[in-house]
C-alpha positions in Angstrom: 103.3 105.4 110.2 106.4 104.9 108.1 107.5 107.4 105.3 108.8 104.5 103.2 106.9 104.1 100.0 105.5 100.5 99.6 103.5 100.8 96.4 103.7 103.3 93.5 101.1 103.3 90.7 101.9 105.6 87.9 99.7 106.3 84.8 97.9 103.0 85.1 95.4 102.3 82.3 93.4 99.1 81.7 91.3 98.4 78.6 89.4 95.4 77.2 88.6 94.9 73.5 84.8 94.5 72.9 82.5 94.1 69.9 81.5 97.8 70.3 85.0 99.2 70.8 87.7 99.4 73.4 86.3 99.4 77.0 88.6 101.7 79.0 87.9 100.7 82.6 90.9 102.5 84.1 92.8 105.4 82.6 95.8 107.3 83.8 95.5 106.5 87.5 98.5 107.4 89.8 98.9 107.2 93.5 101.4 105.9 96.1 101.0 104.0 99.4 103.3 104.3 102.4 104.1 101.4 104.8 101.6 101.2 107.6 99.1 103.5 105.9 95.4 102.8 105.2 94.3 104.1 101.8 90.5 104.2 101.1 89.5 104.0 97.4 85.9 105.1 97.0 83.5 105.4 94.0 80.3 104.1 92.4 80.2 100.6 90.8 82.1 100.7 87.6 84.5 103.4 88.6 87.6 101.2 88.3 88.3 100.5 91.9 88.3 96.7 91.7 90.1 96.7 88.3 92.9 98.7 89.9 93.2 96.2 92.7 93.2 93.2 90.3 95.9 94.9 88.3 98.1 95.2 91.4 97.5 91.5 92.2 98.1 90.5 88.6 94.8 88.6 88.3 93.2 90.5 85.4 91.9 88.3 82.4 94.5 87.6 79.7 92.5 89.9 77.3 93.2 93.0 79.4 95.6 95.6 78.0 97.6 97.1 80.9 99.9 100.0 80.5 101.7 102.2 83.0 103.7 101.2 86.0 103.0 99.3 89.3 106.0 99.2 91.6 106.0 97.2 94.8 109.0 98.0 97.0 110.6 99.3 93.8 110.0 96.1 91.8 107.9 96.5 88.6 104.9 94.2 88.6 103.5 95.0 85.2 104.8 92.4 82.7 105.8 89.8 85.3 105.1 86.2 84.5 102.5 84.1 86.4 105.3 82.2 88.2 107.0 85.5 89.2 103.7 86.9 90.4 103.0 83.8 92.6 105.9 84.7 94.8 104.3 88.1 95.3 100.6 87.1 95.8 99.7 85.8 99.2 103.2 86.3 100.7 103.7 90.0 100.0 100.3 91.2 98.7 97.0 89.6 99.6 93.4 90.4 98.8 90.1 89.9 100.6 87.3 89.5 97.9 83.9 91.1 98.5 81.8 87.9 98.2 83.2 85.5 100.8 80.7 82.8 100.0 81.9 82.4 96.4 85.6 83.1 97.3 85.7 80.1 99.7 85.7 76.5 98.4 82.3 75.0 99.4 83.6 71.4 99.5 86.6 72.1 101.8 86.4 72.7 105.5 87.5 76.2 106.7 90.4 74.6 108.5 91.7 72.9 105.4 91.5 76.1 103.4 93.4 78.0 106.0 96.0 75.3 106.2 96.4 75.3 102.4 97.0 79.1 102.4 99.8 78.5 104.9 101.3 75.5 103.2 101.6 77.2 99.8 104.1 79.7 101.1 105.5 77.9 104.1 106.2 74.3 103.0 108.9 74.1 105.7 106.2 74.0 108.5 105.0 70.6 109.8 101.4 69.5 109.7 101.0 70.3 113.4 102.5 73.8 112.9 100.2 74.5 110.0 97.2 73.5 112.0 98.3 75.6 114.9 98.8 78.6 112.6 95.3 78.1 111.2 93.8 78.1 114.7 95.8 81.2 115.6 94.4 83.0 112.5 90.8 82.1 113.4 91.5 83.4 116.9 93.0 86.6 115.6 90.0 87.5 113.5 87.6 86.8 116.3 86.1 83.4 115.4 84.7 81.8 118.6 85.7 78.2 119.5 88.3 78.2 116.7 89.4 74.5 117.1 85.8 73.3 116.7 85.2 75.7 113.8 88.2 74.2 111.9 86.0 71.2 110.9 83.1 73.4 109.6 82.2 74.2 106.0 81.7 77.7 104.7 77.9 77.3 104.4 77.8 76.7 108.2 79.1 80.2 108.8 77.3 83.5 108.7 78.2 86.2 106.2 80.2 88.1 108.8 82.0 84.9 109.9 82.9 84.0 106.4 84.4 87.4 105.8 86.5 87.0 109.0 87.7 83.6 107.6 88.7 85.4 104.3 90.6 88.0 106.3 92.4 85.2 108.2 93.4 83.5 105.0 94.7 86.7 103.5 97.0 87.4 106.4 98.1 83.8 106.8 101.6 84.7 105.5 101.7 88.2 107.0 101.7 90.1 103.7 103.0 93.7 103.6 99.9 94.9 101.7 96.3 93.8 102.3 93.7 94.8 99.7 90.2 94.6 101.1 87.8 94.8 98.2 84.3 95.8 99.5 84.7 93.6 102.6 81.5 94.9 104.2 79.2 94.4 101.1 75.9 92.7 101.9 76.5 92.8 105.6 74.3 94.6 108.1 75.7 97.7 109.8 76.6 96.0 113.0 78.6 93.3 111.3 80.1 95.9 109.0 81.5 97.7 112.1 82.8 94.3 113.4 84.6 93.6 110.2 86.2 97.0 110.1 87.3 96.5 113.7 88.9 93.2 112.7 90.9 95.0 109.9 92.1 97.6 112.4 93.1 94.9 114.9 95.0 93.0 112.3 96.8 96.1 111.1 97.7 97.1 114.7 99.1 93.6 115.4 100.9 92.9 112.2 101.7 96.4 110.8 100.1 95.5 107.5 99.4 98.3 105.0 95.8 98.3 104.0 94.0 99.4 100.8 90.3 99.5 101.6 88.0 99.6 98.5 84.4 100.6 99.0 81.5 102.6 97.5 80.6 104.1 100.9 82.5 107.1 102.2 81.1 106.4 105.6 83.1 103.2 105.8 86.4 105.0 105.3 85.6 107.9 107.7 87.0 106.3 110.8 89.3 103.8 109.1 91.5 105.4 106.3 94.4 107.8 106.6 93.9 109.0 103.0 91.2 108.6 100.4 91.2 108.3 96.6 87.9 109.1 94.9 87.4 107.4 91.5 84.9 108.1 88.8 84.7 106.6 85.3 88.1 105.0 85.5 90.0 108.0 86.8 90.9 109.7 90.1 88.9 112.9 90.7 90.0 113.7 94.2 92.7 112.6 96.6 93.3 113.9 100.1 93.9 112.9 103.8 90.5 111.8 105.2 89.7 115.0 107.2 90.3 117.5 104.4 88.3 115.3 102.0 85.3 115.4 104.3 85.5 119.0 105.5 87.2 120.8 102.6 85.7 118.8 99.7 87.1 120.0 96.3 85.3 118.0 93.7 81.5 118.1 93.0 81.4 114.3 92.7 82.9 113.8 96.2 80.3 116.3 97.5 77.5 114.3 95.9 78.8 111.1 97.5 78.9 112.8 100.9 75.5 114.4 100.5 74.0 110.9 99.8 75.1 109.6 103.2 72.3 109.3 105.9 72.6 111.9 108.6 71.3 112.0 112.1 70.8 115.7 111.9 68.6 115.8 108.9 65.8 118.4 109.1 62.9 116.0 108.6 62.3 112.3 109.1 60.6 112.3 105.7 63.4 114.1 103.9 64.7 111.9 101.1 68.4 111.2 100.7 70.3 113.2 98.0 70.8 111.3 94.8 73.4 112.2 92.1 71.3 112.6 88.9 71.9 110.4 85.9 74.1 107.3 85.5 77.9 106.8 85.2 79.1 106.8 81.5 79.7 103.6 79.6 83.4 102.8 79.4 83.2 102.5 75.6 81.7 106.0 75.2 83.1 108.4 77.7 81.9 112.0 77.2 84.4 114.6 76.1 86.0 116.7 78.8 85.2 116.0 82.5 83.4 112.6 82.6 81.3 113.8 85.5 80.1 116.9 83.7 76.9 115.4 82.3 75.8 114.7 85.9 77.3 117.8 87.5 75.0 120.7 88.5 78.0 123.1 88.4 79.2 122.2 84.9 79.8 125.1 82.5 79.6 124.5 78.8 82.8 125.4 77.0 84.9 124.8 80.0 84.0 121.4 81.6 83.3 119.6 78.3 86.5 120.5 76.4 89.2 118.4 77.9 89.8 116.0 80.8 90.7 118.4 83.7 94.2 117.9 85.2 94.6 117.4 88.9 94.9 120.7 90.7 96.6 121.1 94.1 94.1 122.6 96.6 95.9 121.8 99.9 98.5 119.7 101.6 98.4 116.4 99.7 95.0 117.4 98.5 94.3 117.4 94.8 91.1 117.5 92.7 90.5 117.1 88.9 88.1 120.0 88.4 88.5 123.2 86.4 86.0 125.0 88.7 87.7 124.3 92.0 87.0 127.3 94.3 84.1 128.4 92.1 81.5 125.7 92.5 81.8 125.8 96.3 80.7 129.5 96.3 77.6 128.6 94.2 76.8 125.7 96.5 76.6 127.9 99.6 
């Protein structure tokens, strides 16, 4: 893995004006991504994962109020025009959306959509070269009989096959950064494993840096190098994958891990752990730690006073909790 920094996000905040007030979907998020690295971003629905990805791609609605900095290879992306961003999207940064059926055009063949993705950024290629590249992409992502499948429509593919096509389209121009936004959603566990294998194979062959967004910590366990855990628009914990799993520093991360199915559970009838309550509404975040109303280790007068700063708890391991080191003792 290279030590060169590919992406730097600093103090990113995203808000939307609503009838009931300003909806702050992301607030003060900072992280960096090195070339060749796989970063997992994990959290419940509404935690700001996809909004962060859309801000990086520059595809947020026009009503979005974006502050902070997003630098790609040192170039500031916040504030660029649509024309300037078109040179970045697809060629340098690409995204795989979570719903492949709606992301693909239902009235165009898969082959035509792949060829179009190549043509937009490689107008110098001939028709034959574009078709050959499309077949090569289908082969790379594991689509059987790629030449025959070129003439098929998205509805003729299974969910897993459609997701493979989306991955093929996203890497058509060999981007430096591939954002995979919930690529295994609504797929059975066997197909999920296949899609993750495809992402690993693509990364091994092309050297692409990957940002993997998911709500499932189990998905990133064998895929990511580092993990960012988000809750209510902010980062609550960030660490290399092994320390995050074995030296968990934030109660929210611990709750996500406890909710994973385990083969060594004590009883077949034992229910999975569930974090109590619901995530806060973005127009009415609670004072202090936003996870405090759901946290069994929260202490009045400490956790509900101010948003906790990130505390270093290990090598490249930080957590935003005022009770780091204390709640783990209570949990034993």
